[in-house]
N, C-alpha and C positions, 0 to 999 in steps of 0.2 A: 899600449892602450888600444882597446877594441874600438871599432868604428860604430857608427850609429846603427841601431837595430830597429827597424820600423815596427817589429812585433812587440817591442817594449814601450812604444809610444801610445798612450791611451788618451782619448778625449772623454773626460768624465761628465761634462755638461756643456750644452751649447744654447745660446740665445741668438735670435735673428731679428733684426729690425726690418719689418716688411716695407717701410717707407724708403729706407736708404740702402738696404741690402747688407748692412754691416753685421758681421758675425762677431760675437764675443764668446769665448769658450774657456773652460778650465781644462788644462792638459797636465798629464803627469808622465814622466819618462821613468820607466822601471820602478824603483822604490823611492825615487826622488820626491821633493816637495811639489805638491800641485801648484800650478801657476796660471795666471790669467793671460790670455792672448786676445788682443784686439785686432780684428781682421782675420781673414781677408773680407772683401766686399763681394757679394754675389748679386748682380743685378739681373733683372728679368728681360727676356727678349719680348718683342711685340706679340709673339704667340703665347706668352705666359710661361714658357720654359726658362730654366736657369741658363745664364751665360757662364762663360768660364770665370773662375775666381780672379779677382784683381786685388792689388794692394789696397789697403784701407786708405792710405794717404792722409791728407789733412781731414780733421773731423769738423762737420758742420754743427750748427746749433741743434739740428734734429738728432744727430748722432749723440751729442752730449746729453740731450734730454732723455734719449733712450737709455744710455748708460746710467744716468741719474736715477731713472725709474727702476732699474734692476740691480742697483749696487748692493742693496741689502740681501737680495737673493744670492748674488755672487759671493758676498762675504760669508753668508751662512753655508753655502756649498763648500767654500774653501775650508772653513773651520771643521765641517763634517768629514772632510777627507784628509785632514792633517793626522799624522801619526803621533799619538799621545806620548810615545817613547822617544820621538825624534826631536 
């Protein structure tokens, strides 16, 4: 079995919560099924630049509210990227 090939790993869409730094994305590896990833979290430094990504960890009510607000967009994007033959 061949190893992981980063060239085949695609990020199809990404949402970022400005308040908490949480990233939610739709990713697809090669011709596999697109899947939702929650995390990482990218917080801001005092100067406004991005810090290094960190694990999402436990989700706050702000994170849940953010996901709730974008869930229809996530579902629509997933459906748009599904292979009708698969």
